C-alpha positions as CSV (number, residue, x, y, z in Angstrom):
1,M,210.1,81.5,221.4
2,R,207.5,82.2,219.0
3,Q,205.3,79.5,218.0
4,H,204.6,78.5,214.4
5,P,201.6,76.2,214.1
6,E,201.6,76.5,210.4
7,A,205.1,75.5,209.9
8,A,204.3,72.5,212.1
9,L,201.2,71.6,210.1
10,T,203.6,71.8,207.0
11,V,206.0,69.3,208.5
12,I,203.2,66.8,209.5
13,R,201.4,66.9,206.2
14,M,204.7,66.6,204.2
15,A,205.7,64.0,206.3
16,T,202.4,62.2,205.7
17,A,202.3,62.9,202.3
18,A,205.9,61.3,201.6
19,V,205.0,58.1,203.3
20,F,201.6,57.9,201.5
21,T,203.3,58.4,198.1
22,E,205.9,55.8,198.9
23,H,203.3,53.2,199.8
24,G,201.3,54.0,196.8
25,F,204.2,53.6,194.4
26,Q,205.3,50.4,196.3
27,K,201.9,49.2,195.7
28,I,202.0,49.7,191.8
29,F,205.1,49.2,190.8
30,T,207.0,47.0,193.3
31,L,204.3,44.4,194.8
32,G,201.9,44.9,191.9
33,L,198.2,45.4,192.1
34,P,197.4,41.3,191.8
35,G,199.8,40.9,195.0
36,V,198.2,43.9,196.6
37,T,194.7,42.3,196.0
38,E,196.0,39.0,197.4
39,A,197.1,40.6,200.7
40,F,194.0,42.6,201.2
41,T,191.8,39.1,200.5
42,R,194.2,37.6,203.3
43,A,193.7,40.6,205.7
44,G,190.1,40.5,205.0
45,V,189.7,44.0,203.6
46,P,186.3,44.7,202.2
47,L,185.9,44.2,198.3
48,P,190.0,43.6,197.9
49,L,189.5,43.7,193.8
50,L,188.2,47.3,194.4
51,T,189.9,48.5,197.4
52,A,193.6,47.2,196.4
53,P,193.8,49.3,193.3
54,L,192.0,52.4,194.6
55,S,194.1,52.2,197.7
56,A,197.2,52.2,195.5
57,V,196.1,55.0,193.2
58,L,194.9,57.1,196.0
59,E,198.2,56.9,198.2
60,L,200.2,57.6,195.1
61,A,198.4,60.4,193.6
62,G,196.8,61.8,196.9
63,G,200.2,61.6,198.4
64,L,201.5,63.9,195.7
65,L,198.9,66.3,195.8
66,L,199.1,66.3,199.7
67,L,202.7,66.9,199.4
68,L,202.0,70.0,197.2
69,G,199.3,71.1,199.7
70,L,196.6,70.9,197.2
71,A,192.9,69.8,198.2
72,S,194.7,68.8,201.6
73,R,191.8,68.8,203.9
74,P,189.4,66.5,201.7
75,L,192.7,64.2,200.7
76,A,193.6,64.1,204.4
77,G,189.9,62.9,205.5
78,T,189.9,60.3,202.5
79,L,193.1,58.9,203.2
80,A,192.5,58.5,206.9
81,A,189.3,56.6,206.1
82,L,191.6,54.5,203.6
83,V,194.0,53.7,206.6
84,I,190.8,52.7,208.7
85,V,189.5,50.6,206.0
86,T,192.2,48.6,205.0
87,R,193.8,48.3,208.7
88,L,191.0,47.6,210.8
89,P,189.7,44.4,209.4
90,G,192.8,42.8,210.0
91,L,193.1,43.9,213.6
92,L,189.6,42.8,214.2
93,A,190.3,39.4,212.7
94,G,192.0,38.6,215.9
95,G,195.5,37.1,216.8
96,P,198.3,38.9,218.2
97,V,199.1,42.3,216.9
98,G,202.0,43.9,217.6
99,W,203.2,47.8,217.6
100,T,205.5,47.0,214.7
101,Q,202.3,46.3,212.5
102,L,200.6,49.3,214.0
103,E,203.1,52.2,214.4
104,V,203.2,53.2,210.5
105,P,199.1,53.0,210.1
106,W,198.9,55.0,213.3
107,L,201.1,57.6,212.4
108,L,199.6,57.9,208.8
109,L,196.2,58.1,210.5
110,C,197.0,60.5,213.0
111,G,199.0,62.8,210.5
112,S,195.9,62.6,207.9
113,L,193.8,63.8,210.9
114,A,195.8,66.7,212.0
115,V,195.7,67.8,208.4
116,L,192.0,67.4,208.2
117,L,191.4,69.3,211.2
118,G,194.2,71.8,211.3
119,G,194.6,72.4,207.8
120,P,197.5,72.0,205.2
121,G,200.1,74.6,206.9
122,L,202.2,76.5,204.3
123,T,201.6,75.3,200.9
124,V,202.9,76.0,197.3
125,G,202.5,79.5,196.2
126,T,200.9,80.8,199.6
127,G,202.3,81.9,202.8
128,P,200.6,81.5,206.1
129,R,196.8,82.1,206.4
130,G,195.9,85.8,207.1
131,A,199.6,86.9,206.2
132,H,200.0,90.2,204.8
133,P,203.0,91.6,203.0
134,A,205.3,93.8,204.7
135,E,203.8,97.1,205.6
136,P,205.8,100.0,206.4
137,A,205.7,101.0,210.2
138,G,202.8,102.6,211.7
139,A,200.8,101.7,208.2
140,R,197.9,100.2,210.3
141,R,197.4,103.1,212.4
142,R,194.5,105.1,211.2
143,A,194.4,108.8,211.4
144,R,191.7,110.1,213.5
145,P,189.1,112.3,211.8
146,T,189.2,115.7,213.1
147,S,185.5,116.8,214.2
148,R,184.6,120.2,213.8
149,R,182.4,121.1,216.0
150,T,180.2,124.2,215.4
151,P,179.1,125.9,218.7
């Protein structure tokens, strides 16, 4: 069976982007920024008045751009940092933390890091890195120059 790392990275990127986009949409249009700010304040997220709207916009816009494969590596790094900044304070605050509270942030962090380290995979308007258009059979063979030796 052939391996397709570019396709695998594409699946990871698109799944991660879809979840970020949905979370950003939810923060802006369902919960509202005041509700997100209040939740960030309770969770101990630093500078909640700044991080709540920044998080919402970054998740929505960044998720959409990541979905298209635009600026994937910088966005993935930024989104990974966002997950750490918004989730770590709540974890460090103590109290019992169950897997159900960690599974989505963990997957978002891992998906973002996979794109940051491995690249975006296949993106809009491009094929795999290094792909060449179909070439006729034998086109890569180079003709050997004939040498003319004179005695």
